[in-house]
C-alpha positions as CSV (number, residue, x, y, z in Angstrom):
1,M,-49.8,-36.9,-28.8
2,C,-46.4,-38.7,-29.7
3,A,-44.5,-36.8,-27.0
4,K,-46.8,-38.2,-24.3
5,R,-46.5,-41.8,-25.3
6,L,-42.6,-41.3,-25.6
7,G,-42.7,-39.7,-22.2
8,K,-44.5,-42.6,-20.7
9,K,-42.5,-45.2,-22.4
10,K,-39.2,-43.5,-21.2
11,R,-40.5,-43.4,-17.6
12,A,-41.8,-47.0,-17.7
13,G,-38.3,-48.2,-18.9
14,K,-36.5,-46.6,-15.9
15,G,-38.3,-48.4,-13.2
16,K,-37.8,-47.8,-9.4
17,T,-34.8,-49.3,-7.8
18,A,-35.4,-50.8,-4.6
19,T,-32.6,-49.4,-2.5
20,N,-32.8,-49.1,1.3
21,T,-30.0,-47.8,3.4
22,K,-30.1,-47.3,7.2
23,R,-27.5,-46.1,9.6
24,I,-27.1,-48.7,12.2
25,A,-24.4,-47.1,14.3
26,T,-21.5,-44.7,13.8
27,G,-19.6,-45.8,10.8
28,I,-21.8,-48.7,10.1
29,T,-24.7,-48.8,7.5
30,R,-27.2,-51.4,6.3
31,F,-27.6,-51.8,2.7
32,D,-30.5,-53.7,0.9
33,I,-30.3,-53.1,-2.8
34,E,-32.8,-55.5,-4.6
35,V,-31.9,-55.0,-8.0
36,R,-28.4,-56.0,-7.5
37,R,-29.3,-58.6,-4.7
38,T,-26.9,-56.8,-2.5
39,H,-27.6,-57.1,1.3
40,G,-25.2,-56.4,4.0
41,Y,-23.4,-53.8,6.1
42,M,-20.7,-51.2,5.1
43,V,-18.2,-50.2,7.7
44,R,-16.5,-46.7,7.0
45,I,-14.0,-44.9,9.0
46,A,-11.8,-41.9,8.2
47,R,-8.9,-40.6,10.0
48,Q,-6.4,-37.8,9.3
49,G,-7.4,-37.8,5.5
50,S,-7.3,-41.7,4.9
51,R,-10.4,-43.5,4.5
52,H,-11.1,-47.2,5.2
53,Q,-14.3,-49.0,4.1
54,K,-15.3,-52.8,4.0
55,F,-18.7,-54.4,3.0
56,F,-19.8,-57.4,4.9
57,S,-22.4,-59.3,2.9
58,D,-25.2,-61.4,4.5
59,M,-24.6,-64.3,2.2
60,K,-20.8,-64.4,2.8
61,Y,-21.2,-64.3,6.5
62,G,-24.1,-66.6,6.8
63,G,-26.9,-64.0,7.7
64,K,-27.7,-60.7,9.0
65,K,-26.6,-61.4,12.6
66,S,-23.1,-62.7,11.5
67,A,-22.5,-60.1,9.0
68,L,-23.4,-57.3,11.5
69,A,-21.2,-59.0,14.2
70,A,-18.3,-59.1,11.7
71,A,-19.0,-55.4,10.8
72,V,-18.9,-54.3,14.4
73,A,-15.9,-56.1,15.1
74,Q,-14.0,-54.5,12.1
75,H,-15.1,-51.1,13.3
76,D,-13.8,-51.8,16.8
77,A,-10.5,-53.0,15.4
78,W,-9.9,-50.0,13.1
79,S,-11.0,-47.8,16.0
80,L,-8.3,-49.2,18.2
81,E,-5.5,-49.4,15.6
82,L,-6.0,-45.9,13.8
83,P,-5.2,-42.5,15.5
84,Q,-8.0,-40.8,17.3
85,R,-10.1,-38.6,15.4
86,L,-8.9,-34.8,15.5
87,S,-11.5,-32.3,16.8
88,T,-12.3,-29.6,14.3
89,K,-13.4,-27.3,17.2
90,D,-11.5,-23.9,17.2
91,R,-9.6,-25.0,14.1
92,L,-9.1,-22.2,11.4
93,T,-10.3,-23.5,8.0
94,S,-9.8,-22.1,4.6
95,R,-13.4,-20.9,4.5
96,N,-12.7,-18.3,7.3
97,Q,-12.6,-14.8,6.0
98,T,-11.6,-12.9,9.2
99,G,-8.9,-15.0,10.6
100,R,-10.4,-15.6,13.8
101,V,-12.5,-18.8,14.6
102,G,-16.0,-18.1,15.3
103,V,-16.0,-14.4,14.2
104,Y,-17.4,-13.3,10.9
105,L,-18.5,-10.1,9.1
106,A,-22.2,-10.3,8.2
107,V,-24.0,-8.0,5.7
108,S,-27.8,-7.8,5.8
109,R,-30.1,-5.6,3.7
110,D,-33.3,-4.0,4.9
111,S,-36.6,-3.2,3.1
112,A,-35.1,0.2,2.0
113,D,-32.3,-1.6,0.3
114,E,-29.8,-0.2,2.8
115,D,-26.9,-2.5,3.8
116,Y,-25.9,-3.1,7.5
117,E,-22.6,-4.7,8.5
118,A,-21.9,-6.2,11.9
119,F,-19.3,-8.5,13.2
120,C,-20.9,-11.8,14.6
121,A,-19.5,-14.0,17.2
122,S,-20.8,-17.6,17.3
123,W,-20.3,-20.6,19.6
124,T,-21.7,-23.8,21.0
125,D,-22.1,-24.1,24.7
126,T,-21.4,-27.3,26.7
127,E,-24.9,-28.6,26.3
128,G,-24.7,-28.3,22.4
129,R,-26.8,-25.3,22.0
130,R,-25.6,-22.6,19.3
131,H,-25.3,-18.9,20.4
132,K,-24.8,-15.9,18.3
133,M,-24.2,-12.3,18.9
134,N,-24.0,-9.3,16.5
135,F,-22.1,-6.1,17.1
136,S,-23.1,-3.3,14.5
137,L,-20.4,-1.4,12.8
138,Q,-22.6,1.5,12.6
139,R,-23.1,1.5,16.4
140,Y,-19.9,0.6,17.7
141,G,-17.4,1.3,14.8
142,K,-15.4,-1.2,12.9
143,K,-12.5,-1.7,15.5
144,R,-14.7,-1.8,18.7
145,A,-17.3,-4.1,17.0
146,W,-14.3,-6.4,16.1
147,Q,-12.9,-6.3,19.6
148,L,-16.5,-7.0,21.1
149,A,-17.1,-10.0,18.8
150,C,-13.7,-11.5,19.5
151,L,-14.2,-10.9,23.3
152,A,-17.7,-12.5,23.1
153,R,-16.3,-15.7,21.3
154,E,-13.4,-15.9,23.7
155,T,-15.5,-15.7,27.0
156,M,-18.7,-17.5,25.3
157,K,-20.9,-14.8,27.0
158,S,-23.9,-13.2,25.6
159,D,-24.4,-10.5,28.2
160,R,-23.7,-7.2,26.1
161,M,-23.2,-5.0,29.1
162,H,-20.7,-7.5,30.7
163,L,-18.8,-7.5,27.4
164,L,-18.6,-3.8,27.1
165,R,-17.4,-3.5,30.8
166,L,-14.8,-6.2,30.1
167,L,-13.6,-4.5,27.0
168,E,-13.3,-1.1,28.7
169,K,-11.3,-2.7,31.6
170,Q,-8.9,-4.4,29.0
171,L,-8.4,-1.1,27.1
172,A,-7.8,0.8,30.4
173,E,-5.1,-1.9,31.5
174,K,-3.3,-1.3,28.1
175,K,-3.3,2.3,28.4
176,S,-2.1,2.6,32.1
177,P,1.6,2.4,32.7
178,K,2.9,-0.8,34.4
179,N,4.2,-0.5,37.9
180,K,7.3,-2.7,38.4
C-alpha cells in the first residue's frame, strides 16, 4: 500500500514537459518548450567535421515570422560561405569488413541450425530504390561468390545470368595471351 502511494507521488512530481519540435526545412527546426518559455528556430549545419548552430528566439526577433526569416538568412549565409557537403556515396568507412564498398559477408541460420554464408552486393539506383543480391558460398565457392558480388556492385545489375556471363568473359580475357 505504501509503495503505491510513493509511486503516485513520485510520478505526480515529475509532470509532463510540453516540448514541441518540428523540422521546418533542411537544417532549421522549430522549438516550442513551454516549461522554459523558449520559442524559436534552431539553425544547424555541419561541414567536414565542424558544426555550427544558432538559435533565433521569437521574442528577440519580434515574432515567429521575423525569427524564421533570420534563421533562413543565417542558413543561406552559412551554406554559401562553408565548403560544400562531401558525399558519403562509395566511401569506405571503418564499419566495412570486406574492404569493398557495398559488398559484405552475410551469415544466416535456417530452422535446422545450419549456417549459410553468402557475399551480398547492395546499391541504390538513380531513383533511390535499394537493391541487393546474394551469392552463396556453398553454390559458387568463396572466390567466385566474391567476384560476382563485386561485379554486381560495380555494374549495379541484378540479372544473375548476365553477371555470370560477364564474369566468364573477364576471366577468359585474363587467361588468354595478349596480342601486340
